[in-house]
DRENGUMAR-709266 format. One record per residue: residue in one letter; y, x, z of N, C-alpha, C in turn. Coordinates in steps of 0.001 Angstrom, whole numbers, plus 500000, padded with zeros to 6 digits. Layout:
BEGIN
AYXZYXZYXZ;...
This chain:
BEGIN
X333424434922894523333266435591895823332650436968895611;X333188437976896282332676439334896145331265439437896720;X330506440385896190329136440584896661328990441977897256;X328178442064898315327929443332898993326436443465899258;X325870444599898867324475444909899167324432445901900323;X323623445604901336323535446444902524322124447020902630;X322044448340902611320777449048902742320591449431904208;X319469449008904797319194449290906209317949450167906307;X318121451490906363316969452363906580316509452257908024;X315214452236908218314696452033909576313493452934909817;X313596453763910836312455454569911268312393454539912795;X311390453861913300311162453710914750312296452986915464;X313023452136914725314112451370915325313841449872915291;X312575449495915327312235448085915267312893447268916359;X313096447868917527313691447149918650315164446827918430;X315802447530917482317211447302917195317429446527915893;X316393446400915093316546445916913724317145444519913638;X316718443609914501317217442232914428318727442169914660;X319217442878915672320660442879915930321431443370914706;X320919444431914098321587445007912932321654444017911782;X320521443482911390320460442587910223321230441306910474;X321131440763911664321866439533911948323376439749911888;X323837440950912248325274441227912155325734441240910698;X324820441542909781325143441514908349325094440085907823;X324044439365908166323880437999907659324975437070908175;X325578437411909311326635436578909886327991436809909226;X328093437790908344329363438072907676329777436895906797;X331051436542906837331560435420906059332494435918904956;X332631435111903905333558435426902831333010436331901755;X331719436683901821331090437527900809329660437034900574;X329163437304899384327741437113899112327031438397899512;X326067438302900397325442439498900932323937439484900732;X323390440653900467321943440864900448321633442039901370;X320425442037901933320004443115902821318649443642902357;X318536444958902261317248445584901990316881446464903180;X315806446109903869315276446934904945314259447892904332;X314475449183904515313512450169904027312887450845905242;X311636450537905465310889451056906608310217452365906187;X310671453464906769310146454779906376308889455119907161;X307904454218907045306593454390907693306728454478909212;X307439453508909786307634453493911230306334453200911970;X306085453887913080304868453630913866305043452536914912;X306211451860914911306468450836915930306313449442915330;X307040448467915852306899447078915400307871446714914286;X308398447692913588309333447415912495308763446431911470;X307506446573911003306994445621910014307039444175910488;X306680443933911741306675442556912252308092441981912319;X309031442784912837310410442309912939310990442079911547;X310757443001910633311303442886909279310743441661908564;X309459441414908715308866440270908044309406438959908611;X309621438912909909310227437720910512311614437462909938;X312399438515909782313747438375909228313698437886907785;X312733438381907015312560437911905631312185436437905592;X311297436023906490310859434630906532311998433699906924;X312910434189907724314006433366908234315169433246907253;X315344434249906379316501434249905480316129434908904161;X316305434173903062315910434673901737316792435820901249;X317892436079901941318769437177901536318241438540901990;X317173438531902774316613439766903319315371440164902531;X315311441428902118314135442002901470313600443140902330;X312317443428902138311683444453902977310751445317902145;X310889446624902356309980447593901748309460448520902843;X308208448934902701307640449882903666307028451052902908;X307401452264903297306818453466902710305418453697903262;X304511454102902386303147454413902821303118455708903625;X304099456573903387304241457808904160305717458083904376;X306031458831905395307427459114905719308054460008904661;X309176459538904076309860460286903022311121460987903509;X311557460676904728312772461278905246313998460449904926;X315088460707905637316251459825905541316986459956904208;X317056461143903625317800461302902374317148460504901243;X315848460648901086315133459911900033315228458404900260;X315188457985901525315289456564901850316666456020901498;X317708456773901848319068456359901503319205456156899991;X318777457164899246318974457137897797318155456042897117;X316998455750897666316181454661897122316951453343897149;X317616453086898262318352451828898379319650451826897610;X320439452887897737321769452913897123321713453030895608;X320766453808895091320706454040893650319689453156892944;X318589452870893618317525452115892958317570450618893171;X318344450171894158318354448738894470319743448117894423;X320727448738895017322066448142895126322670447868893754;X323180446658893569323787446280892291324993445368892471;X325379445091893714326509444202893986327828444916893711;X328934444222893960330252444840893776330426446051894683;X329902445952895894330029447037896878328706447215897591;X328553448379898207327313448644898939327622449379900233;X326708449264901172326872449862902497325530450373902977;X325541451563903554324367452122904208324550451926905707;X323678451133906317323830450765907728322547451070908472;X322604452030909386321425452388910168320958451192910994;X319656451114911187319066449954911866319465449841913324;X320053450887913901320475450793915303321958450479915444;X322677450300914330324103449978914379324329448523913992;X325547448022914224325872446642913839327264446599913231;X327499445572912421328804445350911829329670444475912719;X330968444695912643331919443816913317332148442583912457;X332481441451913047332768440249912263333887440511911255;X333691440040910030334709440165909000334761441505908307;X333892442449908693333958443802908137333779443816906629;X332783443097906122332505443130904693333596442432903891;X334119441332904408335180440612903695336446441452903614;X336773442152904680337970443004904667337832444108903626;X336683444775903643336478445867902704336423445368901264;X335741444243901052335632443688899702336998443290899157;X337861442754900013339210442370899597340002443601899162;X339844444706899883340541445946899517340072446453898164;X338773446428897935338232446909896674338653446014895511;X338733444705895774339080443763894705340537443877894290;X341417444160895231342850444161894930343298445446894242;X342514446522894364342923447804893793341716448517893189;X341578448483891865340417449108891212340352450621891382;X341447451241891837341441452696891992340702453146893249;X340404452221894156339760452576895420338262452787895202;X337770453935895657336338454218895527335561453754896759;X336169453902897942335496453378899134336508453075900233;X336062452257901163336874451794902285336135452141903569;X336862452608904557336236452833905858337184452367906956;X336652452236908157337463451759909267337079452410910570;X337462451781911651337181452326912971335797451877913440;X335236452683914315333905452395914846333937452592916355;X333324451682917082333254451830918532331802452039918949;X331617452700920068330284452943920608329889451838921574;X328590451603921638328082450707922680326681451180923059;X326218450755924206324905451159924685323931449996924558;X322705450246924975321690449190924904321949448055925882;X322853448281926833323036447296927901323545445947927393;X324500445985926454325089444732925976325743444952924619;X325628443940923744326302444013922457327801443829922661;X328613444487921868330068444347922020330530442954921627;X331639442524922198332222441232921855333531441466921125;X333926440511920294335125440632919479335986439390919634;X337298439602919570338203438461919572338273437889918166;X338644436646918068338670435980916761339656436642915813;X340743437218916338341773437780915476341278438962914659;X340225439667915151339736440834914428339090440440913111;X338781439172912921338117438757911696339093438629910529;X340365438413910796341268438105909686342483439029909623;X342805439715910692344014440519910714343666442001910691;X344299442754909783344058444192909770345179444903909030;X345400446134909447346319447018908765345506448119908099;X346116448804907154345373449845906458346305450953905997;X345699452069905648346425453190905062345758453557903749;X346547453640902705346020454054901409346145455576901296;X345048456231900940345013457691900857344553458085899459;X345304458927898808344861459402897497343606460238897676;X342758460240896657341535461033896743341826462496897015;X342877463019896386343248464421896576343657464695898024;X344460463803898607344895463990899992343719463850900961;X342802462945900646341619462774901498340797464063901520;X340557464617900340339782465854900249340496466979900979;X341802467067900786342570468115901458342455467989902984;X342574466761903495342501466547904937341132466905905486;X340071466548904766338729466842905247338440468338905185;X339015469022904202338854470479904124339620471168905249;X340812470681905535341643471311906573341051471147907963;X340422469998908203339836469751909524338374470182909598;X337743470348908422336323470719908355335466469771909186;X335884468524909232335237467526910090335004466240909308;X333868465621909537333599464316908953334217463242909853;X335378462736909458336065461736910280335813460308909798;X334896460118908869334565458780908369333299458284909065;X333372457231909873332163456689910505331269456038909451;X330072456534909312329173456069908245328951454561908237;X328734453901909385328472452458909319329663451624908866;X330839452248908729332023451508908280332343451756906810;X331620452661906161331985453091904806331358452173903760;X332192451359903131331747450412902112332248450903900766;X331326451127899853331580451869898619331508450942897418;X332377451189896455332268450481895187330967450933894522;X330066450004894249328724450361893796328738451143892488;X329621450793891573329681451524890302330032452991890530;X330890453268891515331250454649891840330079455349892522;X329379454626893386328205455211894045327185455656893009;X326949454822892027326001455186890972326532456328890119;X327822456387889966328436457459889173328268458829889846;X328504458892891155328428460192891841327007460566892216;X326092459598892219324718459890892582324463459737894064;X323288460176894488322875459954895868323195461108896790;X322668460980897996322845462020899002322082463282898602;X322621464439898974322031465717898585320883466102899518;X319700466335898980318573466772899818318823468138900452;X319730468930899841320018470267900353320942470244901566;X321556469096901848322515469009902951322164467865903909;X321004467915904528320616466812905424321501466677906653;X322187467757907065323035467705908248324483467348907930;X324882467501906678326272467224906289326329466296905080;X325283465524904898325209464660903720326310463630903652;X326655463020904786327713462011904802329044462622904377;X329392463738904992330666464394904686330753464769903214;X329676465329902691329666465719901283329786464497900368;X329195463384900786329278462158899986330705461636899943;X331394461622901087332772461117901097333664461985900199;X333421463281900190334209464172899338333983463851897866;X332739463623897491332444463291896086333048461947895693;X332962460988896596333530459666896297335049459741896172;X335687460526897059337146460662897007337592461362895734;X336736462185895171337079462859893915337115461881892747;X336588460674892962336539459670891888337560458552892067;X338352458591893125339315457521893336340009457635894664;X340817456627894956341545456604896215340675456043897337;X341156456194898566340419455766899749341338454890900582;X340768453849901177341557453003902061340957453038903460;X341794453368904438341374453433905834341893452207906571;X340990451395907078341356450182907793341587450493909265;X342675449999909801343024450252911192342472449148912087;X341203448903911938340523447912912766339056448283912874;X338377447737913870336968448052914079336128447372913000;X335368448170912288334510447670911220333036447668911605;X332661448516912551331253448594912934331132449139914342;X329916449061914858329643449532916215328436450461916174;X328603451605916796327583452642916790326848452625918118;X325548452383918050324750452268919274324361453664919772;X324707453959921015324351455228921627323044455083922411;X322089455940922081320817455943922798320165457310922620;X319084457544923313318476458869923334317864459324922039;X317650458397921090316988458767919836317939458846918651;X319253458801918901320208458927917794319954460191916996;X320117460101915674319967461282914841320972462351915226;X322180461922915618323207462886916011322866463558917335;X321977462928918120321550463537919372320510464609919116;X319595464324918187318554465288917867319070466391916958;X320159466121916194320784467130915345322265467190915690;X322610467843916797323966467745917324325022468349916426;X326198467700916428327365468230915742327700469572916364;X327892470587915537328184471912916056326972472822916096;X325791472308915695324630473176915591324804474092914386;X324018475148914335324156476113913240323973475458911871;X322914474651911644322785474000910329323958473088909995;X324463472380911003325598471487910778326825472265910316;X327123473369910986328299474174910644328154474779909254;X326996475348908976326765475972907668326865474942906553;X326285473767906762326261472772905695327609472100905505;X328411471981906564329776471486906373330566472458905498;X330378473748905723331059474739904890330565474659903440;X329277474464903249328724474340901897329287473114901181;X329424472016901919329971470789901319331409470995900885;X332208471636901735333611471891901404333721472853900226;X332929473913900247332970474900899163332599474266897829;X331623473381897849331172472750896607332273471892895990;X332951471087896819333993470215896259335191471023895790;X335512472110896473336641472937896050336322473694894765;X335069474104894608334681474774893361334769473815892185;X334263472603892384334211471653891273335566471040890957;X336521471151891898337837470548891681338956471566891883;X338663472806891554339666473864891714340905473592890871;X340725472859889772341859472562888886342815471544889511;X342363470825890537343178469794891154344107470392892216;X343629471412892925344370471963894050344981473313893691;X346253473451894023346922474724893775346567475759894838;X346124475300895997345899476194897134344445476171897583;X343526476323896660342100476275896995341740477336898026;X342232478559897832341903479640898751342415479331900158;X343614478761900250344173478412901548343331477342902235;X342919476317901488342089475258902061340760475813902550;X340193476727901773338912477312902170339063478156903439;X340161478881903539340382479705904715340609478839905958;X341293477703905789341495476805906922340168476245907409;X339315475878906453337996475359906828337183476430907548;X337230477655907051336493478750907687336953478967909124;X338272478898909327338821479128910664338343478058911639;X338392476800911208337942475702912075336454475823912372;X335654476083911349334211476166911533333821477388912357;X334583478475912217334333479654913040334533479318914515;X335573478555914813335822478150916193334739477199916680;X334288476290915807333172475408916159331937476218916530;X331650477232915716330474478075915962330607478819917285;X331811479304917577332039480027918829331869479102920033;X332410477900919935332243476927921022330765476589921236;X330055476411920125328633476080920220327834477258920762;X328274478486920451327607479672920981327727479721922501;X328898479390923026329083479331924473328137478295925092;X328019477158924428327119476107924935325673476596924910;X325281477275923821323910477786923719323624478788924835;X324604479629925149324411480588926251324211479855927569;X325018478834927800324895478062929040323526477396929149;X322912477118927981321573476526927959320482477591927945;X320889478849928119319963479994928163319254480226926834;X319868479805925750319307480049924415320075481214923792;X319709482426924180320441483606923753320298483836922252;X319108483569921713318891483780920277319817482888919452;X319914481612919832320801480696919102322256481096919306;X322579481525920503323939481972920796324338483116919869;X323465484093919694323773485242918843323866484837917375;X323038483903916965323112483421915574324455482741915321;X324890481931916267326176481247916122327336482236916153;X327221483298916949328251484330916970328358485017915608;X327220485265914987327239485890913650327892484966912633;X327573483674912727328200482717911818329708482694912034;X330132482696913290331556482677913608332268483877913009;X331684485061913171332325486273912657332275486344911136;X331223485811910531331134485808909062332184484886908448;X332409483748909095333393482800908578334816483318908763;X335079483892909920336425484393910226336291485709910984;X336297486841910279336117488149910934337087488398912078;X338285487809912009339264488024913073338807487451914410;X337836486508914385337353485920915640336685486966916525;X336192488055915910335516489100916690336459489789917672;X337760489664917421338738490320918297339286489382919362;X338837488142919340339352487171920303338688487361921660;X339399486997922715338863487134924073337596486309924289;X337534485033923841336295484259924037335089484897923352;X335311485478922167334202486109921439333712487341922200;X334646488209922600334269489442923296333611489143924639;X334134488145925338333541487772926619332106487305926431;X331866486528925383330517486023925148329571487145924740;X330074488114924004329246489272923652328791490001924914;X329715490174925856329367490819927121328321489993927860;X328505488699927887327556487822928573326160487933927952;X326109488009926611324818488133925927324140489455926270;X324940490526926357324378491824926706323803491822928124;X324472491130929024324007491059930402322821490119930561;X322802489040929765321761488035929903322159486950930884;X321526485808930777321927484661931600321688484901933083;X320570485523933434320252485718934857321277486636935517;X321566487760934844322532488703935415323919488081935488;X324307487355934415325627486740934399325763485703935522;X324725484896935706324773483889936761324826484537938144;X324107485660938302324137486370939581325525486935939863;X326149487499938822327511488023938982328493486908939324;X328316485754938699329179484605938985329036484165940443;X327778484128940907327547483718942304328155484733943266;X328012486011942908328578487053943762330097486955943793;X330693486732942629332144486596942578332635485398943357;X331907484303943241332297483087943968332191483306945471;X331126484018945886330935484263947316332037485162947862;X332390486202947091333460487102947533334792486374947631;X335047485535946665336312484799946657336400483848947839;X335282483194948141335290482216949234335439482883950593;X335078484204950695335150484904951967336468485634952180;X337348485580951192338648486231951344339445485546952472;X340027486347953367340796485714954470342033485023953959;X342325483891954516343513483173954101344738483770954781;X345877483714954123347127484252954675348003483097955113;X348271483060956427349108481997956975350502482536957254;X351483481846956852352857482243957091353499481277958083;X354293481862958971355004481020959954356495481172959769;
């Protein structure tokens, strides 16, 4: 039977921890171990974790004496503890779908060229845990993607399309590529998938593998996709993989330009959002990033319009909008008979 080690980093998520761990322990068809790493949580994480350890010998618990941050916590579990056939990093606020580990383990066992497997992820709120039909446990379709094609697709879209709670990695490959990069805390997942794909093929499962809990304390909420650090670090991740694998791709420059174009548009969209939030300084920083990535964006209508808005300021722009709306609403209607 295949074995899977699941690392559960936990910081202030004690209220979610039991749901997460139980979703792992309920997995069938694999030998599973769980390591809870408590990054010095100030909540009830120690009590919940210890209860889980007492209830099931497959659960281990570690607590940091001081907060080390998510990157160091991830690497501690994946590199210093995981030793099974496959490993998974699962945030304490997420849960696995039934059969997720067995499906991924079967894919890894049947094809040694696969470095990692990922699948679909659905969102849920605190109101109720998602329910699954029995068929999702045994039936699934998949797409096999060469590592080269995976890297090309991620460079072209400049987007991390792999849901982290669904990504189950061959442990030997994880140890080979190393841990998450401390220099890329906002794009660490994306950079990791690129490195893993450089070592083998990827299998995408066309079924739900995990569930992502939406709540006010999500890391993605506090560090939103499209923020300046996120955009810059996605570009750094793409540039790094293209530099190290330039011999693999005939069109490295083209891939880099496609990534720049997408990220420039992301920055421009985020700049508009920053202006709407009255954060002019952030808006201008994002505009500079947009123009640096793709100088041609400076000639686009959305870019020029936003520059004008920044020059006027939010108060003046809002006043002009109100005036325009009032004038438009007072225009006499034309009736035809």
